[in-house]
N, C-alpha and C positions, 0 to 999 in steps of 0.2 A: 811529487814524484822524484825530482832530483835530490831533494833533501834526504829521502829515505835511502836511496842508493848510496849517498855519501857516507853512510855509516859503515859501508863495506870497505873501509879504507885502512884496515889494519894490515896493509900489505906494503911491502917495501917498494920504494921507487925502483923503476926499471923492470917491473913486471914479476918480481919474486913474490909469490903469493903465500899467505898463511902465516905471516909473522908481523908483529907489531914493530914500530920504529925502533924500539929498544932491542930488538932481536929475539925477544922471548916468544915462545909459541903462543899464538893467539887463542883465546877462548871465545872469540867472537864467532857466532854461527854464520856471520856473513861470509866467512872464508871457508865454510864447509860445503860439501856437496849436498844437494837437496835430499838425497837418500840417507844422509847421515843424521838428519834431524829426526828426533823421536816423534811418534804419532801425537802424544799429548801437546807438543809445541804447535803442531799444525792444526789441532782441533779448533783453535780460536778462529781460524779462517771460516770454518763452517758455522761456528757460533755467531760470528759477526753477521754473516748473511742471514741466518735464521732470525736474529733479533731485529734487523731492519726490514725484513720482508713485509711485515704488516704495515710499515710506514709507506712502502711503495704501493701497496694495495690501496691504502687510504688516499695517497696522492692521486693515483689513477682514477679513483672513484669520486673523490670530493674536490680536489684542488686543481686538477689538470683540466681547466675549463677553456683553454685556448687563448688566454690573454698573455701579454708581455712577449717574452722570447718565443713562447710556444706558437704565437701567431706567425712568426717567421718560419718556424719548423714546419708547420702545417702547410704554409704557402709553397715552400720548396717541395715538400712531399707530394702535394696535389699537382704541382706542375709536372713532376716526374711521372705521375700517373697519366696525366693528359697527353704528355709529349715525351715519351721515354727515350727518344732518339735525338733530342734537341739539346745542344750545348749552350744555347743562347736564348734567354727569355726577354720578351718585350713588355712584360706585365708591369714592371717597375722602372722608374728612372730613365725611360727612353731606351733601355737595353742594359742587360746585366748578364755576365757569364755565370753559368751554374758552377763551373769549376773554381771560380774565385771565392765562392762560399765553401763548398766541399764537393769533391768529385764523386765520392762514394756514399756519403750520408743520404742525399735525397732519394736515390733509388732504393736504398735499404729501408728508409722510413716508408716509402711507398709500398714496399714489399710486405713488411711485417706490421706496419702501423707506427705512428709517432710515439704513443704512450708505451706500447710494447717494447719498442727498441730502447726507449729511455730507461725503462725498468730493467731490461736485460743488461744494458750497458752499465747501469749503476750497480746492480748486484754483482756483475762480473768484476767491475773495478773494486768493489768492496772486498771480494775474495782475494784478488791479486794484491791489493794494498796490504791486507793482513799478512799474506804470504811473504811479501817483500819485507815487512817489519819482522816477521819470524826469522827470516834468513839474515837479517842485518842487525839484529839486536842480541844482547847477551842473555836476556831473560825472556820468558813468555810475555809478549806485548799485549796483554789482555786489554787494558784500558786504552792504550794508543790505537789498537785496532778498532775498538768500539767508537772512539772519538773520530777516527778516520772514516768509519762507515757513515757516521752522521754528517760529516763534511761532504762526502760524496753524494749522499741523499739530498743535502741542501742545494748542491749544484743542480741536481735534477729538478728539484722543486722550483728553482728559478727558471726552468724551461730550456736549459742549455743542452739539448739532446745531442746535437752534433759534437759538442765539446766532450760530453760524457762518453760518447763512442770513441773519440780520440784518446781520452784519458785511459779507458780500459785497454786499448791497444798499446799505449805508451807504458803502462804499468806491466803488461805482459812482456814487453820488450826489455824493460829493466830487469825483470825477474829472470829472464833467460841469461842476462849478461853478468849477474852477480853469482858468487860462489867461489870455492877454493880454486877450481880450475876453469879456464875459459878456452876450451878446445875450438878448433876452427869451425866446427859445425854450429857451435853456439854463437860465435861471432857473426857467421853468415845469417843465422836465423835472427839475431838481433838487428842486423842491417835491414833485413826484409821487414821486420816489425817497425823499424824507424820510418821506412818508406811508406808503409801502410798507414802509420799514424798521421803523416802529412796529408795523405789522400783522404783520410777520414776527417781530420780537423787541423787546419794550418796552425791554429793557436796551440793545440796540444803538441804539434811538431816543434813549435818554437821553444817550448819548455824542455823538450828532449835535447835541444841544442845547449841549454843551460847545463843539463846533466852531463852531456858530452864534454863541455868545456871544463867542468869540474874534474873529470877523469883525465883530460889532456894536461891540465895544470899539474896533476900528480904523476904525469908520465905513464899513465896506464893506457898505452897507445891503442891496443886492440879494442878495448871498450869505448874509448873516446872517439876513435875514428868510425867505429860501427854505428855510433849515434850521430855524429856530426856530418859525415860525408853523405850518406843517403838522405838525411833530412835536408841538408843544404841543396843537394843536387835535385832531388824531387821537388822541393819547394821552389827552386829557381825555374825548373822546367814548367811546373804548373803556372807560376806567375807569368812566364813568357807566353804560354799557350792560352791562358785565360786571364788576361790582365785586369787588374782593378787598381785604380789610382786614388781611391778615396782616403779619407783621413778620419780616424777616431779621436774625438776630443780627449784631452788629458790635462785637466786643471791641476795647478800646482799642489793643491791640498790633497789630491788623490795619491800622490807619491809617498805620503808620510807613513801610513800604516804598513804597506808592503816593504818599504825600505827598513822600517824599524824591525819588522819581523825577521827579515833577512840578517840584519846586523846582530840581533839578539841570538839567532842561531849560530852565526859565525863566532860570536864572543863566548857563548856558553858551552858549545859543543866540546867534548874532550879533545885534547890535542891530537890524539891518534886518529880521530875521525876526519882525516884531512880532505877527502873528496867532498864531504858534506860542507865543510867550512869554505873550501874553494868555490863550490857551486853556489853557496849562499852569497858570497862576495860578488860573483859574476851576476847573479840575479839582482842584487842591489844596484849594481852599475847599470844593468839593463833597464831597470825601472826608471832611473834618472834619465837615461838616454831617450826613453819613450816620451818623457816630458820635454826634453830639449829639442828633439827631432820629430817633427810631425810625420805620422805614419799611420797605416791601417791598424796598428796594434793598440795604441792608446791605453784606455782604461782596462782593456782585456788583460793587460799584464798583471793585474791584481789577482787573477784567478789562481795562480800557482800558490801564492801565500795563503789565500783563503781556503784552498783545498788541503794542503799538507802542512801548513804552519802549525796548527794545534797538535796533530799527532806527533810530529817530529819534536816539537818542544817538550811534549809530555815524555817522550822517550828519553830526551836529554835530562829532564828533571828527575825521572825515576832512576836513571843511571847515576846521577850525582847523589841522590838520596842513598842509593845502595853503597856507593863508595864512602859516603860520610858515615854510614852505620858500621863500617868495619872497625874492629878494635884498634885504638891508637890513631884514628883518622884525625881527631881534633888536634893532636900534637904534631902532626906532620907539617913541615914548612909550607907556607902557602895556604894553610887552612882557612884563614880569613878571606883570602881572595876566592877560594872555592865557595865559601858561604855567600859572598857577594854575587858570584856568578849564578848560584842557585836562585837567589832572590830575583835577579834579572830574568832568569829563565821562567820563574813562576809568573812574573809580571807580563812577560811576553806571551806566555800561554793564555793567561786571562784575557789579554788584549785580542788575541786571535779568536778565542771562543766567542767573546762578546761581538766582535766584528762580524764573524760569519753568521751568528744568530740574528744580529740586527739586519744584515743584508737579506737574509732569508725571510724574516718577518715582514720586511718592507715589500718584498716581491709578492709574497702571499697576500698581503693586505691590498696591494695595488691591482693585482691581476686576477684574483680568484673570482670575485663577484662578476656575474654576467650582466652587463648593463642592458637595459630594455632596448636601447636603440640598436644594439647588435643583433637582437632577435627580430628586428623589423627592417630588413633590407630589401625584401622582394619588391615593395612598391617603388622605392627610389631607383632600383636597378631597372625595373620595367619602364619607368618614366624616362630615364636616360636613354634607354634603347629606343623608345618612341621618338625622342628628340634627335636621334642620330648621333649621339655622343661617341659611338663606336667608330666614327670616321676621323676622329682626332684623339686627343688625350683629355683625361679628366683629372683635375686636382681635387682630391679628397683630403680636407684639412686633417692632419694626423691627430689622433686622440692619445690619451695617456696609456691605454691598453693596446693600441695598434691593431685592434681586431678588424678595423676597416680595411687595412692593407690586404688581409686575407679575403675578406668578403667581396671586394670589387675586382681583385686580380683576374679571376677567370673570365670576366665579361668585358673589361675595358683596359686600356693602357693607362695605368695610374702613374702620374708623374712623380709623386712621392710615395714610397712604400714603407718597408721596415728593414732598412739596412743603414745604420748610422753613418758608416764611412761614405757611402755614395750620397746619402742625404746631405752631408756636409760638403761634399765635392760639387754636387750639381745644384745645390740649393744654399750656397754659402751666405746669401743675404739673410737667411733665417737665423744665422749664427753670428750676426753682427748688428750694428746699429744702423745699417743702410736701408732697412725695409721701410718704404713709404709707398704712396700711390704710384709714383712714376716707376720706381724700381720693381715693384710687384707686377705692373703691367708689362714691363720689359721682360721679366722672367717668364710670364705666361706666354708672351709672344715667342720667346726663344724656344720653348718646348711645345709650341703648337697646341696650347690648351684651349678647348672650346667651352668647357663647362667646369664650374667650381662647385663642389658639394661641401656643405658645412654641417657636420653632425651637431646635434643638440647635446653636447657632452663636454667634459673638461678636456681641453686640448693638451697635446704633448708640450713639454716645456719649451721646445723650439718651434712651436706653432701658435703660441699664445698671442704674439704680436700680429701674426697673420689673421687669426680669428677675430681679434679686436678691430683690426683695420677693416675687415669685411663687414662686421656688425656696426661700425661707426657711421655708415651711410656716405662716406666720402668718395666711394667708388661707383655711385649709382649712375654716373654719366656713361659708363661703359661696362659695368657689371650689374646686371639686372636680375632680380629674382623671378623665376618662371614657374616654380613649383615648390610646395612644402607640405609636410605633414607634422605630426607631433615629434618626429625624431630627426628629420632632415630638412634642409633647405637647398634647393638647386638654383644656381645662378648661371646665366648665359654671358659669355664674353662677347661683347659687340665687336664685329669686324675681326674675328679671331684669325690668326695666321694659320693657313692650312698646313697639314702635315707634309704635303708634297707640293712642289712648285708646279705652275702651269707648264704644259697642258695636262699634266697628270691629274686624275681624279681618284682619290682614295675611296675604295668601296667598303673596306673593313680593316680596322687596325686591331688585330687580335693579340692574345697573350704570347703567341709564338710566331706570328707572321703579320705581314702587311700586304693586302691585296689592292692593287691599283690598276686603273685603266689608262692606257696610253692611246689617245685617239689618232696619233700619228707618230712616226719615228722621231726620236730626239733624246735629249739628255735632261734629266730633272734631278733635283735635290730632295731627298727624303729626310725629314728631321728626326732621325733615329740614330743613336750612337753606332758608329760603324764597328764591325767585327769581321775578322778574316774568316769566321765560320759561316758567314751569311752568303747566300746565293739566290739567284732568281733564274729559273729555267728560261732560256731564250734571250736573256739580257746580260749586260755586263755591269757588275758592281765594283765601285772604287770608293776610296775614302775622299771626301771633300771637306777638309777641316775635320770637325768632329762628326760630321754627318755622312749619310750614304748618298753616293751619286749613282744613279741608274741610267744606263744608256740602252735604248731599245732600237733595234734596226728595222722594226716593223710595228705597226699598230697592233694592239691586243691587250689582254689582261695578264698581268704579271704578279707573281706571288713571291715576296721576299721572305725567306725563312732560313733555317740553319740545319746543319747536319754534322755528326761526328765523322762522317766519311770523307773529310777534307774535300769539300766540293770545289769545283772550278768556278770562281767568282765571275768569270767572263765566258758566257756561253752563247753569245750572239754571233 
């Protein structure tokens, strides 16, 4: 996204548009009004969509089987269907804010369907990316537009529906802001688009900040502020209202490819493409910072390079090839340097294409096949219900495809789901060398887990030690098998810590509420992560460390749930 906009930099510093840094009139369509572009240039937008449309149909019919990131998308969409007015879900991790994932994506997925929204977002992003290339390049960007279309499709294939929705909005925002003139109405519309991008996908909003920083470094204040101020303000507001303090892993080796891609763009882009070069430098620094500073971003920072690295580098390479083909280009001073930059550009292009292809093939290979255990969940869910597992939490050992996170979420409070940031925050022992029988039991007690379910499948990379520990037999003194079939084994935790302290009795812990009986007035602690969106009619809720403290002035049944209507947490 940001890289494409950066080519619209044949504009003088200080906001004078339409001229290169040399003062000559620019031939770059980036500085032309949209209506100035001839129809043949824009035809590639429709061609790109038409060419990838069969790929989206094939993905929807054959590849979108619900594994990997799609498991999370379906879980959020189905929660929105079951509880359209709930800002807080209790189905995973002891409590999670819907808005911390996306404020607008879950209801949209619930409304039109996950696969439908994914395809619509991908096709829209394809058209907008091609349009942005048309507006910001000197020649008809046929091949860059097609490569970009495949990169957008690859993102959808990996199951990132929410991000695809945000990308489409971000590309539309950038398209509004580039052109010869930037009147006030365009700046205002761009600001609205930036705000919506964050509400669709915080990760896509983060990438708009990179684009905005590129504009600001080149003193294109209107465009830069239209991107950075709404993105930062809305992102900060969402973070305050729907906090999430998780951490996405970022191994050192994962910074190499995105940093290389950014540096190659900055090194090989023509000198007058200043916004592109500045934005690439900002992105490279940002990637390194995500490695140095733990945050919810982590490896998600790779997505920008994987999405636009190849089409942008192809634009640069074609531009250099065109310049080199001009008469007398070989004898121009600096010709050897230009040839070197072209070779670096070609190498970077190949790297980005291979990288994106490998990631896509890996995701398709890992998550397309529907394992037999995922088709046989009715029996284990019925058994857990009969055992009364709904009065506490259930630990379902995560599998590589994470389909179990979606399968169990409507019926039980699952202590681990499919959100890597919270998984690392609230299950840190699975990401260290600390996991042993004692620490595992302490963790189960902390989260009031009464039953552990072990799928007969390959575990997630950060669940292998847990699965091996359970299978080892070293936990039989307090973790006893009570049921199994060909696909699942259920274990009971002896003397499990209850979800609520005495005298409260939990009647049901659902995916959006906790119903408990108070036999007499008093104050109890409920082991669910506190949120200011929670309330209980007739009772007072307060934070007690990380947990909920409920105070009831009279005996009765109380239901802890959430609402977007800013409920009064103390109603006693």
